[in-house]
C-alpha positions in Angstrom: 91.9 127.9 112.6 94.2 125.0 113.7 91.9 123.4 116.2 91.7 120.0 114.5 95.4 119.4 115.1 97.8 120.6 117.7 101.5 121.2 117.2 103.8 118.6 118.6 107.0 119.6 120.4 109.9 117.5 121.4 108.9 117.7 125.0 105.4 116.3 124.2 107.0 113.3 122.5 109.5 112.8 125.4 106.6 112.7 127.9 104.5 110.4 125.8 107.5 108.0 125.3 108.1 107.7 129.1 104.4 106.9 129.6 104.1 104.3 126.9 106.5 101.5 127.6 103.7 98.9 127.5 102.9 100.0 123.9 106.5 99.5 122.9 106.6 96.1 124.5 103.5 95.1 122.7 104.9 96.1 119.3 108.3 94.4 120.0 106.5 91.0 120.6 104.8 90.9 117.2 106.3 87.9 115.3 105.8 89.8 112.1 108.5 92.4 113.1 111.1 92.5 110.4 114.7 91.4 110.8 116.6 93.4 108.2 114.5 96.4 107.4 114.1 99.7 109.2 110.6 100.0 110.7 108.9 102.1 113.3 109.5 101.3 116.9 105.8 102.0 117.3 103.2 103.5 115.1 103.5 104.4 111.4 106.4 104.9 109.0 106.2 106.1 105.4 108.5 108.1 103.0 112.3 108.0 103.3 113.6 111.6 103.7 116.9 113.4 103.9 119.0 110.6 102.5 122.7 111.4 102.4 126.2 110.4 103.3 128.2 112.9 105.3 131.8 112.3 106.5 131.4 108.6 106.0 128.1 108.2 107.9 124.8 107.5 106.1 121.8 109.5 107.4 118.4 108.1 106.9 115.3 110.1 107.9 111.7 109.0 107.4 108.1 110.1 107.9 107.1 108.9 111.3 104.0 108.8 113.5 104.9 107.1 116.8 101.6 107.5 118.6 99.4 105.3 116.5 99.6 103.0 113.3 97.6 105.0 110.8 99.8 108.0 110.3 97.7 111.0 111.4 100.5 113.5 112.2 103.9 113.3 110.6 107.4 114.1 111.9 110.9 113.0 110.8 112.7 110.2 112.6 116.5 109.7 112.2 118.8 106.6 111.8 122.4 106.4 110.9 124.7 103.7 109.7 128.2 103.3 108.3 127.7 99.8 106.8 123.9 99.3 106.3 124.1 96.5 108.9 124.7 98.3 112.2 122.3 101.2 112.8 121.7 103.8 115.5 118.1 105.0 116.0 117.7 108.6 117.2 113.9 108.6 117.2 112.0 111.6 116.0 114.1 114.7 115.5 112.0 117.1 113.4 108.6 118.0 114.8 105.5 119.9 113.5 106.1 122.7 115.9 105.6 125.9 113.8 102.6 127.6 112.3 104.0 126.7 108.8 104.2 123.0 109.5 101.6 122.5 112.3 99.8 119.7 110.5 102.8 117.7 109.4 106.5 117.7 108.6 105.9 116.3 105.2 108.5 114.7 102.8 111.8 116.3 101.8 115.4 115.7 101.1 119.0 116.5 102.0 121.7 118.2 99.8 125.4 118.2 100.8 127.3 121.3 99.7 130.4 123.1 101.0 130.7 120.7 104.0 127.1 121.4 105.2 123.8 119.6 104.9 120.9 121.5 103.6 117.5 120.0 104.3 114.3 120.9 102.6 110.8 119.7 103.3 107.1 120.5 102.9 105.4 122.0 105.9 101.7 121.0 105.8 98.9 123.2 107.0 95.2 122.5 106.7 92.5 125.2 107.5 89.4 124.3 109.4 87.7 127.7 109.7 85.2 126.7 106.9 83.5 123.5 105.9 83.6 124.0 102.1 87.3 123.5 101.5 88.1 120.9 98.9 91.8 120.7 100.1 92.9 120.6 96.4 92.5 124.2 95.3 91.6 125.7 98.7 92.0 125.0 102.4 95.6 123.8 102.3 99.0 125.4 102.7 102.1 123.7 101.2 105.1 125.5 102.6 108.7 124.9 101.5 111.0 124.9 104.5 114.7 124.7 105.0 117.1 124.0 107.8 120.8 123.1 107.9 123.3 121.0 109.8 127.1 121.0 110.2 127.1 117.3 111.3 123.7 115.7 110.6 122.7 115.6 114.3 122.3 119.2 115.3 120.0 121.5 113.3 119.6 125.2 112.7 116.3 127.0 113.1 113.7 126.3 110.4 113.5 128.9 107.6 110.2 129.4 105.6 111.3 129.8 102.0 108.1 129.6 100.0 104.3 129.4 100.6 101.4 128.4 98.4 101.3 132.0 97.2 104.8 131.6 95.6 103.8 128.9 93.2 102.3 129.6 89.7 98.7 130.8 89.7 97.5 127.8 87.7 98.9 125.3 90.2 96.7 123.8 92.9 97.5 123.7 96.6 99.2 120.4 96.1 102.9 121.2 95.8 105.4 119.2 97.9 108.4 117.0 98.4 111.4 119.2 97.4 114.6 117.6 96.0 117.8 119.5 95.0 120.2 119.0 92.1 123.1 121.0 91.0 123.9 121.7 87.3 126.6 124.0 85.9 127.1 125.8 89.2 123.4 126.5 89.8 121.0 124.8 92.1 117.6 123.5 91.1 114.7 122.5 93.3 112.3 119.9 92.0 108.8 119.9 93.5 105.9 117.5 92.8 102.8 119.3 91.7 99.2 119.2 90.5 97.7 122.0 88.4 94.1 123.2 88.7 93.1 121.0 85.8 94.5 118.0 87.7 97.5 117.4 85.5 100.6 116.0 87.3 104.0 117.6 86.8 107.1 118.8 88.4 108.0 122.4 89.1 111.6 123.6 88.8 113.0 126.5 90.9 116.5 127.9 90.5 118.9 129.4 93.1 122.5 130.5 93.4 122.7 130.3 97.2 120.3 127.5 98.2 118.1 129.9 100.1 116.5 132.3 97.6 114.5 130.5 94.9 112.8 131.7 91.8 110.4 129.9 89.5 112.3 128.4 86.5 110.1 125.9 84.6 107.8 122.9 84.7 108.1 119.4 83.2 105.3 117.0 82.3 104.3 114.6 79.6 102.7 115.5 76.3 99.6 113.7 77.3 98.5 113.9 81.0 100.0 111.1 83.1 98.2 111.2 86.4 96.8 114.1 88.4 99.7 114.5 90.8 103.4 113.7 90.7 104.6 113.1 94.3 108.1 112.5 95.6 110.0 113.7 92.5 113.8 113.1 92.1 116.0 114.2 89.2 119.5 112.8 88.8 122.1 111.8 86.2 123.5 108.4 85.5 126.1 108.0 82.8 125.1 111.3 81.2 121.4 110.4 81.1 119.0 112.5 83.2 116.5 110.3 85.1 113.3 111.6 86.7 111.6 109.4 89.2 108.2 110.3 90.7 105.0 108.8 92.0 102.1 109.6 89.5 98.7 109.4 91.1 95.6 108.5 89.1 96.9 106.2 86.4 94.5 103.6 85.1 95.7 99.9 84.7 97.3 99.1 81.3 97.9 95.4 80.7 100.1 94.2 83.6 101.1 97.8 84.5 99.7 100.3 86.9 97.5 98.0 89.1 98.5 99.6 92.4 96.4 102.5 93.8 99.3 104.9 92.9 102.4 104.3 90.8 106.1 104.8 91.0 107.8 105.5 87.7 111.3 106.2 86.3 111.5 108.4 83.2 114.3 109.1 80.9 114.4 112.9 80.6 115.9 115.0 77.9 116.2 118.6 79.3 118.1 121.6 78.1 118.7 123.9 81.1 119.4 126.9 78.7 116.5 126.6 76.4 114.2 124.8 78.8 113.3 122.3 76.0 112.2 119.0 77.6 111.1 115.6 76.5 110.3 112.5 78.5 111.5 109.7 76.3 110.6 106.6 78.2 108.5 105.6 81.3 109.2 102.5 83.3 107.2 101.2 86.2 109.8 100.9 88.9 108.3 98.0 90.9 105.8 95.2 90.2 104.8 94.4 93.7 102.1 95.7 96.0 104.2 97.8 98.4 106.6 100.2 96.9 106.3 104.0 96.9 108.1 107.3 97.5 111.6 106.2 96.6 114.4 108.6 97.1 118.0 108.4 95.8 121.3 110.0 96.7 124.9 109.7 95.6 127.2 108.3 98.2 130.9 109.1 98.7 131.9 106.2 96.5 129.8 107.6 93.6 127.0 105.1 93.9 123.4 106.1 93.3 121.5 104.5 96.1 117.8 104.2 96.4 115.6 103.5 99.4 111.8 103.4 99.1 108.8 103.1 101.4 107.6 99.5 101.6 104.0 100.6 101.7 101.6 102.6 99.6 98.8 105.2 100.2 95.1 104.5 99.7 95.5 100.7 99.3 92.4 98.5 99.7 94.6 95.7 101.1 95.7 95.8 104.7 98.6 95.2 107.1 97.5 93.1 110.1 100.4 94.5 112.0 98.2 97.5 112.9 96.5 95.2 115.4 99.8 95.2 117.3 100.3 99.0 116.9 102.7 99.4 114.0 102.7 99.6 110.2 105.2 99.7 107.3 109.0 99.7 106.7 111.7 101.0 104.4 113.0 98.8 101.6 116.5 97.4 101.6 118.9 99.9 99.9 119.4 99.4 96.2 122.0 100.6 93.8 120.7 102.2 90.7 122.3 102.0 87.3 121.7 101.9 83.6 122.5 98.6 81.7 122.0 98.6 78.0 119.8 101.6 78.4 117.6 99.8 81.0 116.9 101.1 84.5 118.4 98.7 86.9 117.9 98.2 90.7 120.1 95.8 92.6 120.7 95.2 96.3 123.7 97.0 97.6 126.7 94.8 98.1 126.9 95.5 101.9 123.8 93.2 102.4 126.0 90.2 101.8 127.3 90.7 105.3 123.8 89.6 106.5 124.5 86.1 105.2 125.2 83.6 108.1 125.9 79.9 108.4 123.9 77.1 106.9 124.1 78.0 103.2 122.2 75.5 101.1 122.9 74.8 97.4 120.8 72.6 95.1 120.8 71.8 91.4 117.4 71.5 89.9 116.5 69.8 86.6 112.7 69.9 86.3 111.6 67.5 89.0 110.2 69.1 92.1 113.0 70.0 94.4 112.2 70.8 98.0 115.1 72.8 99.5 114.4 73.9 103.0 111.8 75.6 105.3 113.7 78.9 106.0 111.6 82.0 106.5 114.3 84.7 106.6 116.7 84.2 103.7 118.3 85.4 100.5 117.8 83.1 97.5 119.8 83.3 94.3 118.5 81.3 91.4 120.7 80.9 88.3 118.9 79.4 85.3 120.7 77.5 82.6 117.4 77.3 80.8 113.8 77.9 81.8 110.7 77.3 79.7 108.4 77.3 82.7 108.8 77.0 86.5 107.0 77.3 89.8 108.9 78.3 92.9 107.4 78.2 96.3 108.8 81.0 98.5 106.8 80.3 101.6 103.7 78.2 102.4 101.0 79.4 100.0 103.2 82.0 98.2 104.6 81.3 94.7 106.5 82.8 91.9 105.8 81.2 88.5 106.9 81.6 84.9 104.7 80.5 82.0 104.3 81.8 78.4 106.9 84.5 79.0 104.9 85.9 82.0 106.3 86.0 85.6 103.6 85.9 88.2 103.8 86.5 92.0 100.8 84.9 93.7 100.3 85.6 97.4 97.3 83.2 97.7 95.6 83.5 101.1 98.5 85.3 102.7 98.4 88.7 101.2 95.8 90.3 103.5 94.0 91.5 100.3 97.0 91.4 98.0 96.5 88.9 95.2 98.8 88.6 92.1 101.1 90.8 90.1 102.7 90.0 86.8 105.4 91.2 84.3 106.2 90.0 80.8 109.7 88.6 80.3 111.2 87.3 77.1 113.4 85.0 79.2 113.9 84.2 82.9 117.7 84.0 83.6 118.2 84.9 87.3 116.4 85.7 90.5 117.6 87.3 93.8 115.0 87.1 96.5 115.2 88.7 100.0 112.6 87.2 102.3 112.0 88.7 105.7 109.4 87.7 108.3 106.6 89.7 106.6 108.1 91.0 103.3 109.5 89.9 99.9 111.8 91.8 97.6 112.4 89.9 94.3 115.0 91.1 91.8 114.5 89.7 88.4 117.3 89.2 85.8 119.9 91.1 87.7 117.5 94.0 88.7 115.7 94.6 85.4 112.4 94.1 87.2 111.5 94.1 91.0 108.6 92.9 93.0 108.2 94.4 96.6 105.4 93.3 98.8 104.4 92.6 102.4 103.3 89.0 103.1 101.7 87.3 106.1 102.6 83.6 106.1 105.1 82.6 108.7 105.6 79.0 107.7 108.6 78.4 105.6 108.7 76.3 102.5 111.1 76.6 99.6 110.8 74.4 96.5 111.2 74.7 92.7 109.8 72.6 89.8 109.0 72.9 86.1 110.8 72.7 82.8 113.9 74.5 84.0 117.5 73.7 85.0 120.0 75.6 87.1 121.3 76.2 90.6 119.5 77.5 93.7 121.4 78.9 96.6 119.8 79.8 100.0 121.6 82.0 102.4 120.0 82.3 105.9 120.2 86.0 107.0 120.9 87.5 110.4 119.2 90.7 111.7 120.2 94.3 111.6 121.8 95.5 114.8 120.0 98.6 115.9 121.0 100.7 119.0 118.8 103.4 120.5 115.1 103.6 121.0 113.7 100.8 123.2 116.9 98.9 122.8 118.6 101.2 125.3 116.0 101.4 128.1 
């Protein structure tokens, strides 16, 4: 029944790693390798998983396929950091080695409680004993699995908590990506789901001990909003419940929803006693081409930090890095807040430590101002006024503002990516993080964000238009990462 895929054990990976130094060397030489983003040493990376801080150390796990760059069989890799600048890479630590996860250790999360980390994930199983499975309502097992750790490095045995048979009868085989929250002394598990009528939603399960779960409720919109809600997360900011998820199957509306799948933040009104729910507002979380599967956690300072996958499933556009054996990365960490009721994402303050010598500052007053030819940099633009403007971020890549529309245009350097837009009443501020092959653009102090991969390596930074203000360019140094091929 499992003949299409084989389980992968740690010893299998260790043997493969020893035999594939040439593969690692090839990947390391790619000039498009990123300087200040976590990326796969080889192969494929996607969703961030298990994000938490424990005894001062941040733990970041992510979906990982080291063997090839198209993501055929998923496991979890593990990195740690104390300052988001210096990292240690432990490589893959969670393998598809059981009958209940033999076809992939899919996405999940971490929850810290009583000085222990509880991890939850979806164990993926596909059946190949028949050729008529649709893999929506038949042929797939979506198992909810738990394991624990006393330190974030050593793990208990996996425990199978729920199988497809434990989900409501009207729900399809697509149930995944568990995330935990605590409310009034009880624990709730949020699962992304698709029902048999192809309506996206989240399922809520309740527990008193983090091991035994019973079905509690479901939450969705009054009108269907996509056929599947992946990677759900429910958390509270300033007394407001926020639901983030990745709805699939949304048609474009104006400037919104032009990616193959979406990432949305929803203001949620929910009564845990009466189960009355209402989604009051839906915001597209990112305007770029490459943002998906974000996960948040609260750190020991009380900050709500978000990390996303700088990639997206089912895209028509490509990443030429696959030619050199790797694909995708994680976004920079972002602090989440509400400002005047608006959902805000801003780079965490630790990233200022990446700034190195050679800061360039320039006033601009409407005439074209060529600043420098940096490629890896942080740019901060403060506008005194702006009716229209055009900013070149790199050769052939521009950000322009005209008629209250901000447009990112990748020209010939998007590998199939073209333009993305957002309507703004005013342009007041930009904060841009440019890496070798990526851009993350924070607009008006994080009210909007564009995240995208780019494939121009020739630097060019200039600004022109009916605008006045100050532009500051900070060259950025690289993350320092120990482990992996760095310790051979």
